C-alpha positions, 0 to 999 in steps of 0.5 A: 907866232902858228894859230894853234900855237898862240890857242895853245898858250891862252888855253894852257893860261885860261887853265893854270887861272881855273886851277889856282883861282886865289891867284886873281888881285883884287881889283886896286891893285896899283901904287897901293899896298897890295901892290908892292906886295904883289911886287917884292913876290914878283922880284924875288921870282925874278932874281932866281932866275939865271940872265939867260933864264932872264932873257928868255923870260922876256922873248916868252912873255912877248909872244904871251897872248895876254887877257885883252891884248894887251902885251908889254911895248917890244921897247919897254921890255927889250932893255928892262932888268928885273926892278923894272921888268915887275913894274910894267908887269903890274902894271899891263897886268894888274891884277893877273901879273902873278899868273901871267909869270906862272902862266911863262915860267910853264912855257919855257919849262922851270916847274920849278919856280912856277909852283914855288910862286902859286906857294907864295902867293898862295902863302899872301892868302892864307896870311891874309886870312888869317891877319882878318880873323885876328884882328875880327877876333880884337874887335869882338872878343870884349864889349860895352854895356849901355851904360860902360864908362870911358875904359869899361868893358867885358870879355862877350864869352865872360857874357855870352848866354845860349839863348833858346832857338827853335827852328818852326813858326808858332802855332797861334794857340801857342803864341796865347798861351805863352803870351798869358802865362806868367812866373815859371809856367811861362819858363816852362811854357818857353822850355816846352816850345822850344823843344816841340819846335825843334831846338836848335843853335849857332853851331846847327843854323847851316846844317842840313835838314831833315832833306839833306839840304843845305840853306844859303839864308836863315833869319834869326827873328825876335822883338827888341832886347831879346838878344840877336846882336849879342848872338850876332857877336858871339858867331863872329867871334868864334869863327874868328877864334875857330871854333865856329864856322871856321871849316865852312867858310873861309870869310864872315862880314857882318853889316850893321843896319843902323849905319848902312841906313845913314849912309847916302853914299854910292858904293858896291859890294867889295867897298863894304868889305873894305870896310869890313875889313879896316884895310883899304889895301884888303885882296878883294879880288881874292875874297870875291874869287870864293863866294859859297866860303862867303857867310854876311850877316846882316845883323839889324834888318828892320832897320832899313825902313825905306829899303826893299820896296814892293816893285823895285827891279833895280838889280845888280850882279857886279860885286864891284859896281858903284850903286845905291845901299838899296840895290846893293842890300837888295841884290846881296840878298835876291841872291842875283849879287853873289848866288853862291855865297851865304846869308845870315839875317837878324830881325824882329818879326815887325819886318819879316814879312818884308824879307819873304817876296825877295828870299829864296827858300830861307831857314825860318829861326827864331830866339826864346830867350833863355831858359831857366837855367841860362836866366840863373846862369846869365846871374852867376856871370854878370856878379862873378859872386854867387851870394850877390846872384842869388840875392837878385835871382830871389828879387826874380823869382818871388816877383812873378811879373818881372820873373814872367820878363826875365826871359829877355836879356836886357831886361836881365842885365838891368835889373842885375845893373842896377843891383849890383850898384845896390849891393855894393853898398849894401846887402840887400836891393834897396828903392831901385829897382824894389817895386814890380813898376820900376822894373817895366819902366827902366826897360820901356826908357832902355829900348827907347834910348837905344832904338834906332828909330826913336832916338827921339823920345816920341810925342805923347801923344804918339805914346798914348796909342800905344797906352790906349790899344794895351787898355783897350785890350785889357778890357776886352781880355784881348792879348792878340791885335788885328790890322784894323785895331793897329790903324783904328788907334794910329798905330800903322806907321808908328815907330813904337809898333816895332818895338814894343809889339810884335806881329807874326803870321799865322796859318788861317785855313788855306790863308795867312792871317798877320796878328800883333801882340805885345813882347808879353801880357805884362808889358800891355797891363803895364801900358795900360797902365800908363794910360791913365796917367799919361795927361790927355789935352782936352778937359773934356776927355782927361774927366771921361777918362778918370770916370774910366780910372774910377768904375775900373778900381771898382770892377776889379775887385769884383769876382771873374775880373782878377785880368785886371790886377796887375793893371791897377797894381801899374796904375798905383805904381805909376803914378809916384812922384818918383816914377812920374818925375821920371816919366816927364823927363825922360817921355817930355809929357805931363802926367795927371795930378788926378789920379793920385786922390782918385787911388787914395780916396779909392784906398780909404774906402778899401780900408774902411770896409767891414769886416775887413778884408783878409788874404789873397784880397787882402795883399792884393791891395798892399801891392798897391800900396807897395807900389807907390812907395809913397810914406803918408799915402800907405800911412793913410790906410794902414791904420785901419788894419790891425789885425790881417790874416794872411793865413793859407796862402804860400807867400813870396819872399816879395810878399813880405817886403810889402808886408813890412812896407805897409806894416813900417808906415802904419800908425799903429804899433800894435798889427796883429799878424797871422801867416800861418802855413804861408811856406815862410823861410829864414830869407821871409822873416829877413823880408819882414824884418822892418815891420815887425816893430809894429807889430805884437802878435805873431803868428807863426806857426806851420812854416820852414824858419828853421833854426835860422830863422829863428836866429834872423827873428831875435836879432830883429826882437832884440833891435824892437825890445821884444814889444811881443805879447803873442808868438807862436813857432809851432812846427817849424823845424827847430832843433835845439840849437836855437834854443838857447838864445830864443830863450835869452831875448824873449826872458827880457819881455815885459809884455811876452804873454804867450809862448807856443813852442810845439811839433818841434824837434826840441830834446830835453838838453833844452829844458834848462834854456826853457825852465830859465826864460819861465822864471825870468819873463815874468810878463809870460802867462802860457807857454806851449 
């Protein structure tokens, strides 16, 4: 055959390979199910040929130049029937067998047969993509909660709530404001930051920027529990369902770094894809033929603590080369392997710096957590019952420290999970998450229990290092820590550093500096309190610590030291018998039994003050008694507070539950409480109910109880046989609708001396009931 003909034939062959790159099948086609499918396609193609066409095909096949010159020997080809020839084609041309057949068809003028085979192979490619999408949909459509029992699961779409995601680094000033803000202010700062720093969403992660540049690598960072993995699950489910990136990516593969870090065997990117497909016969070569249509998600980069060591230069550019997992992932991240593919990397902020030196112009994004609207939507979806969701929302919205950390999805999950169990038998929250301390204990325990790098709970010494950093920061009013602070407290090599601390890089003039912080100031205050609770082995050090505690309890009462308030409250909460027992079991440590006597001594000193405390200062003290949740502890202090004046202070529902707890566990049965102008509603009265039985004077004037609040109050007074002597309901938006029931309950009282109902909306309709009440309540001496 002339050389020119050979060259033309070779050119045609190469052209077809370029035109139909999807015809390049997987490298492992010999004797697998993919081979069987291909053999069926080739056999169908050959059976369409007449005898003369088949003989011409074999003749042309003998003279067609194959890649590498690997032709079927003439002796085996000459007498081969269709079935045998198919086996020979796959044996000699492997993944290029279909391309070879199409080339020959074209050469002998069988254009229709060539086109038919091209369509058949293309259909197989699309068929596998559909199959993979269906498998992905099945894998990601359900999620299991961390406490799920066997067979329990929830549809991801019924639980997923869109999170706040920004596309720009926050400044140090904004970060400080965010860390120190609490309650609703914290949520407002989060949402303002999201708009100021270019809010984005998962649909827009790979959209062009202002310059029209499409990023090939996106880094999505956020602290533990913020929702990174669930966001990845939503992306996988969205792609599989055709709702997300359907035009951009033919395949999306998700590599879990915690699982990859356990692998010690050499592997290749092709092997990882096979594992993702859960199909050893997946057409890997077809998939890799178009890297620009592939998205690889690296979920939990921070779990790869041994990867991407500085100075590493061992990379690969062949997706079939079996290398260490470190080399494969490094090559993928550095774009030496499949440079045209796309990457989405999730990581905690502390590990983000390790990515900086190896990624090419990545887009930075950060998950801030729930917005206030998103948080409410999450609660409503979780409970599927608006009434129960509202009970849970009231619990967090009236607890400032808890509401502050409820931008973290995992915190919301913990609260919802516990409250859901409580509400199965009760209409209100019982004692599982009744204190701020218990919420923080549950969250920190959950992080420790499920974190990959701290599967074994750290020793108490390791935990005290974290608590020591927190304590020093609280005493010095410091919320951002330098590298030297971390080293000073021995945390530079601690796994707890990456779990509970958030490391960020800020600009400083023409340079950069790295600073650490706790997830929120509330967490710093919590760990600072724990420093006093975890027992130190040294007796001398233990005595010093208790001396520090005594000074702290005195200092926190002085003006200007309000920053110590929550830390002290946490100390009371952590010294509870139940909490200490839980800490000893989960942290496998011993808690100090010297703390509670010091706290009791301080409580008795406060109770003995003359004149007695009132207002916000008194309420703060009651919160400490409430956090410890021990009746005998409250009993020792409450007999000094017969008159409780909290007037003209806005009270939350939690404040009312705190007050009820203290009243309920008091030896005094005739407390007088003044909550005038405290913005109370019916919810507040319901929370106060357990303590009202020990009250003789109730000053509820200038609030917003309304008729519903009075009905609740009437039910309480019935149960307690109405031992009240003074009741003030002035200016409470009351109408004729509540007067009959109120008068009926009060008319049975043998103790009521004074009743005030001024500045409400009563009409002459109420007069008969009031008149009857005056006639029947013999103890009454004054009514307004």
